[in-house]
C-alpha positions as CSV (number, residue, x, y, z in Angstrom):
1,Q,247.5,280.0,145.9
2,V,249.7,278.6,148.6
3,Q,248.2,276.1,151.0
4,F,249.3,274.4,154.2
5,V,248.4,271.2,155.9
6,E,249.3,270.9,159.6
7,S,249.5,267.7,161.6
8,G,250.9,266.3,164.8
9,G,248.9,268.0,167.5
10,G,247.5,266.2,170.4
11,L,247.5,266.0,174.2
12,V,250.8,266.3,176.0
13,Q,251.7,266.5,179.7
14,P,253.6,269.4,181.1
15,G,257.3,268.9,180.4
16,G,256.5,266.6,177.5
17,S,257.3,266.9,173.8
18,L,255.4,267.1,170.6
19,R,256.4,267.5,167.0
20,L,254.2,269.4,164.6
21,S,254.5,269.1,160.8
22,C,253.4,271.2,157.9
23,V,253.3,270.4,154.2
24,A,253.2,273.4,151.9
25,S,252.2,273.7,148.3
26,G,253.2,276.6,146.1
27,S,256.1,277.8,144.0
28,F,259.5,279.1,145.2
29,F,259.1,277.6,148.7
30,S,262.7,278.1,149.4
31,L,262.4,281.8,149.1
32,A,259.7,282.1,151.7
33,V,260.2,282.9,155.3
34,M,257.9,280.3,157.0
35,G,256.4,280.4,160.4
36,W,254.4,278.6,163.0
37,Y,251.7,280.6,164.7
38,R,249.4,279.8,167.5
39,Q,246.1,281.1,168.9
40,A,244.9,280.3,172.4
41,P,241.3,280.7,173.4
42,G,240.4,284.3,173.8
43,K,243.8,285.5,172.6
44,Q,245.1,286.9,169.3
45,R,247.1,284.7,167.0
46,E,250.8,285.1,167.5
47,L,253.9,284.1,165.6
48,V,256.0,281.7,167.8
49,A,258.8,280.7,165.4
50,S,260.0,281.5,161.9
51,I,262.7,280.2,159.6
52,T,264.2,281.6,156.4
53,G,264.9,279.6,153.4
54,G,268.5,279.4,154.5
55,G,267.7,278.1,157.9
56,T,267.9,281.2,160.1
57,T,265.5,281.0,162.9
58,N,263.7,283.4,165.2
59,Y,261.5,282.6,168.2
60,A,259.1,284.4,170.5
61,D,260.5,284.9,174.0
62,S,257.9,282.6,175.4
63,V,259.2,279.6,173.5
64,K,262.8,280.4,173.1
65,G,265.0,277.4,174.1
66,R,262.0,275.0,174.2
67,F,260.7,275.1,170.6
68,F,262.7,274.4,167.5
69,I,261.6,275.1,163.9
70,S,263.1,273.4,160.9
71,R,262.3,273.0,157.3
72,D,263.1,270.8,154.3
73,N,262.9,272.9,151.1
74,A,263.0,269.9,148.8
75,K,259.9,268.4,150.5
76,K,258.3,271.8,151.2
77,T,257.8,270.9,154.9
78,V,258.2,272.9,158.1
79,D,258.3,271.2,161.5
80,L,258.0,272.5,165.0
81,Q,259.6,270.5,167.8
82,M,258.0,271.4,171.1
83,N,259.9,270.5,174.2
84,S,259.3,271.2,177.9
85,A,255.6,271.9,177.2
86,R,253.8,274.3,179.5
87,L,250.1,274.7,180.2
88,E,250.2,278.1,178.4
89,D,251.3,276.4,175.2
90,T,247.8,275.1,174.8
91,A,246.5,276.5,171.5
92,V,245.7,275.8,167.9
93,Y,248.9,275.9,165.9
94,Y,249.0,277.1,162.3
95,C,251.6,277.0,159.6
96,N,251.8,280.0,157.3
97,G,254.2,282.2,155.4
98,V,255.7,285.3,157.1
99,R,256.9,286.9,153.9
100,P,256.9,287.6,151.0
101,P,253.2,288.4,150.8
102,A,252.6,285.8,148.1
103,W,253.4,283.2,150.7
104,V,251.1,284.5,153.4
105,S,247.8,282.7,152.9
106,S,244.6,284.5,154.0
107,N,243.1,281.0,154.5
108,W,244.4,279.9,157.9
109,G,242.8,276.5,157.7
110,Q,242.0,274.4,160.7
111,G,245.5,274.2,162.2
112,T,246.3,271.5,164.7
113,Q,245.3,271.5,168.3
114,V,247.9,271.2,171.0
115,T,246.6,270.7,174.6
116,V,249.0,270.6,177.5
117,S,247.3,269.1,180.5
118,I,248.0,266.9,183.5
């Protein structure tokens, strides 16, 4: 059973930066495509950034050029650097696997709240 613990959320002003961190537990972490997801109030959860074990990244258009995902396979961590924050980035952010299925947890946990506000 894979598990993830997110941290680093908080309050940030528009234009500011925040760094989210995720610690994963489970086997063969380096083989998993990992992702950061977010869910804003009243909206569906969406994948904002993903990274393969080899470091290839992919971003949603809404965050491209502002958010940067990275990972450390030895430490089993995945980070999300958020820059140039916007009001619409306000959401609960979650770390989870994208594939293979064994690395996609059905337990999304509490995530970490990011609030962008003046």
